[in-house]
Residue, then its C-alpha position, 0 to 999 in steps of 0.5 A: m073123895v078121889w073122884e072129887a079131888a081128881g075133877y070128877p073123871w069118867s068112871v073108866r079113867l077113875k078106875a085107872l087112877l085109883p092105884l096111882w092115888m092109893p098110897w096117898l089115900r091110905k094116909r087120909v082114910p083108914m081102910t082095911k085090906a078087904i076094903e082096899r081090895q074091893l076099891l081096886s077091883i070095882s068095875p067102871r059100871q059099879i062106879d057109875r052106879r055108886l056115884k049116880s046120886r052125886k053126879t051133876q051135869l055141866r053145861h057145855r058152852i062154846y064161844g067162837r072168837t076167832k076169824p079165818g086167817t087169810l094171810l099165807k093161808h096157802h102156805v100151810p097145808i091142810k091135814t085131811d087124814h086121821w092121826d096115825v103117829t107112834t112117836p111124841g111131838f105131833t100136836e094140835i093147838d088152839l085158843v080158848s077165849h076168856s071174853g065173857n059175854c062181850a068180845d069188845g076190847e082186849f081180853a085173855y086167851s088160853l093157848n092149848v097144845t096137846d100131843i097126839h101120841t101121849t095126850w100130854t097137854e100144856t097151856r099158857a094164857v096170853l093177853g090178846k091174840g097178837q102174833t108175838g104173844i102166841v109165838a112166845a107162849l108156844e116157845q115157852m111150852r116147847q122148852e118145857l116139853a119132855f119131848r121134841l116138838k115136831g109138828i103143830d096142827s091148828d085151825n084157820g084162825s089168823e092168830f095161827l095163819n100168819d108169817h110170824l108163826l110160819r117163820y118160827c116153825r120153819h126155823r125150829r123145823i116144826q111141821f105146820t098143818r091146818g084143818r079144814p075151815y069150819k070143820k071142828d072134827d079135824n081138831a077133835h083132840i084139842e077141842q076135848k082138851n079145851w074143855t077139860h083143861v081150860r073151860r071146865l076150870i076157868g069158866w066163861d067169865r071175862y079176864d082182861t088184865p095182866a094180873a089175871v093172865a099172870l095168875m092163870n099162868d101160875l096155875y097152868r105152869n105148875e099144879l094143873r100141869l102136874m095134875m093132868n099129865l102125871f096123875q090123870p089117866s086119859v083114853k085114846l080112841l082106837r077105832k069106830v065099829r058100826i053095829g047095825s044102826r049103832l056106832k061103837r067106839v073102842y078105846d085103849a086102856p087108860k094111861t097117864p100122859l107120863d106113862r105113855l111117854r115112859a113107854y116110848p123107847k126113844r124117850e129122853k130118860a133124864k126128863v122122864n125120870a125127873l117127872l117120875r120122881i116128882r110124881q112119887t113125892t107129890d100128894p095129888f090131894l094137896l095138888a087138888k086143894t092148891i088148884e082150887k085155891k088158885l082158881d078162887r083167886i083167879s075168879t076174883l079178877a073176873s071183869r064181871h062189873g065191866q061186862a054188866d056196864r057195857v051191856t047196860s050202856q049198849t041197851a040204853 
């Protein structure tokens, strides 16, 4: 029940979130103390064995709809080193297209921002990728973050490498860097969030109306934001170890973005305490149901018929 409501997380993350969800699970499922102890002590390997028969494989498709930006390209330095930050505020940003199988015309994008230190993620939907809309969405997210936005790192798309965003960053004293062209590994953190926070939920349909964007933002700014940042533990890659021909990845202990933020000594206590109160009074199971309902409403606005008509006309 927890695994499905939490969006089918990896077993290591599932084990970490069980204590956090336990008070709400007790209200739904009658459990003896013995069962509860077993549930909290189960290992990730055993979780994998128990869930093996119910797991399904999800296809991971990536559409690239952005072109390298050339305007002011040399004014934005390339970030070539690995992230080694110990404070919140340094982020990676990216756009996820919702164009369906046809990139003609104007359609929606999801702007993703993820913090490197805490893994806190914010998302906003925009119609088209005009400079003004991107900066406005970024400013909305900056105001709602529980920490100061200190830096952004983007790819080389023209929606980021432009005078409008550069002036915005200078005015807000935000460090602006970019990855190397055609090197997705330079933005690996945000690429992973593009899947977990957008593509896995919204899918690959086309959304090209203000109504669809409004519904997506209603989900991003409310339930999904709380679910992913307050109730979903994440892991951070600490290092890679070469053992013979194998490459072993070593991760830190799973923690929610809120718990990572709470552990930061110079946190904004008022904002963090407000978020902790929200978590204490929010039922994650109801949150999951609301997310599913909103996703169903969003899917009804997908422009599937328009796509079919375009494909048919092009074939004819």
